[in-house]
Phi, psi and omega in degrees: 000352186299324179295320180292318184296335185293346182278352188274153168256116184261147182234139179293346178300332183286339177294325174294318180305312186288340182274341182280152190285323184222129183228155179237132177239126176254123178255115178263108193240163172230241186302311186293320180290331177284322178053057188300332181247017177280131178289135180051060187301330180302330180251338193249352173301154180299330178295319179291319180293326176296320179296320177300322181286319184280333178087181187288342183288349180244129178263126180243129177236132177254131181237112175232141177250124183302132175059024179208139175292134191302324184285357176262353189278133182294339182268005185300311183299318179296322181293319179295315181297321182294323182276329180053065184282159172271335181213146176239130171250126184224149180249146177283324189108148183285166178300318179300317183294318178293317179299319181291338179289342181079007182274147172284148183296328177296323177295316178300316181299318179297319181292319179294319178297318178295321178299314181294319180296322178294321177301313183293324183283311187268338183225061184297339181278348183280133172271132180248142175234123177270119180267102185298131184297141168272111188206162170275095189264118179281126179298144178068010176279166176299323180295318179298318178296320179298315180299317179299319180293315180297315180300316180295318181295321179296318180294319178299324180282000179084011180274177180259151176237121178247104184275097181293338178291345179263333186259338178271122179306132187275052179203162174294148005267023185273339178232143179273189185294339180262014180064024173262153183292136170283186178299325178291317176296323180296333180295327178290321178296313182300316182297315183288330171295319178301314180299317181294312184296321183269358180055052179237071183298338181257014182301140180265106183296336181284346184247007178248113187298135175203151178294156173279176181214021178295146185218355191276137176294340177293352176285001178095019182250169172297144180304135177093352179272159177222182185307318186291323177289325176295320179298317178297319179297317179301315180299329176288317185289333183265012180275008178247160179297135182230148170274326186219128176239123182255117184246132179173210183247215185298327179299312179290323178304328181297343174292337177085271188083212180263017185291126181274332184274351177266124183251344179253108187229067183294344181255006184299313183297317179296319180292317179302322180285311184289327184259021180304134181089354180252147170268115187222162179203157175257132172245074188220142179227127180302138179088352184296133170264175184302318183296330179286321177292322176301318178297315182297321179293317183288324188251357178272188179241036186302328183295343177297336181288339184048040184303134180284327181226137179231130177247123184246112182235114188195166173121332188294328183288347178274349192265328181302144177064018177067026183300318174228151175280160175304323179296319179294318180297315179298322178296319177296320177298318178300323177296321177297316181297319179299317178298319181293317181294329177291324184271337181232067185296337183256003185264149171277126182243123182252113184264106181267337186067209180274144172284159180294154178213155179076128181287349179263109182298342181263000182295159181300316184293319179293318180296324177294319178297317176301320179296320177299315181293326176298322178289316182296325181298334182272352185273147175248117182265149182277169176063221183258026179270139179217148181266134175230125178276114183273000190304314185297340180291339191237000183238162176273175181297334180272006179090349178287153176294147166284098191297339175298335188267356184233156173272187190298330184284357177060028177225315181271154186271149171276169175306323178295321178297321178293328176299315179296312183297313180299320179297318179295322178295318179298321178298323181296318189270346179281000000 
């Protein structure tokens, strides 16, 4: 996240914010706050994800006016006064939304300017953050000029500017057809707002528990399901006594188990054979990063399974594009292990970390994975938790992947790869 964090303007005002016991944030929204095409918006809008990150000590209220830009609404001042926020996060609205309003850009500029002046005059104690629209912005357009003016005025007023066009990856599945953030894109907005609000520029996203927001059926799920429904199913499936509980991401999800919402199970046959005679289940969701697994462990009911053996395989999804450093990923994994040892004091916990990926041993992703294992090897885990490096199970002597064990993306396992993995897990627990 360090690359993402570098775009922010940080203010010492937020250190006061984080020290106070109860705070109020008012989000004045337009397209992004409405999230018209966000799957499961009640949980996946950036406003909802921000609330999950900040916790119950912070009250968040979202104010959107149907078919009208918020700064044009006559009740805006009354609404702000009634809520009495400590901070306001506001969106300008997309180019499409402004065009559909029928307003001239000069009129919009006057209204936005009046809104900012009112904030400074009537609410000088409020910190404002301008949430830059995620949009297909044409250079030299009236909309582009408007954004530049608003951004400059916010900075002059001492406010913060969060450019979502810089932090949300500019491709599917992070943006929808209207160039608005999907639930995945919204996760980047929520995280960076969290960092700004709490004044934690060095916060490790891999070690702060938060729900996932994956929604695509290409993740190996039944059409129409999302992260939250998969999470609920897992909590149901692990409420019975188990000999073996497998926790992880898409790689572990591929073992299948008794999961009804998972339709892609390339490792089911291998697991049924290797784990014969055992009661076992997968607690895995495709796309999960370390922080999502940490959330599931902390807020799920996994301990009801009283699992005798737990295998924890995670970390690879945090590494592409340098989102987290190997040190951050290992720290997040350690947090997961600590939660598990507290909840399963009598269980054997096998910490595998990430499996190898990429046929090129010198590639960025492989080197990052090697870095995570270097960190894990130095850690001492409490209770009955132990670290096992799985790398040698899947590579040749020259460091190249055993290509028989992987599919074309050089990250996910083939049925043959699952045979090897399941056999190694059985050897560990016998």
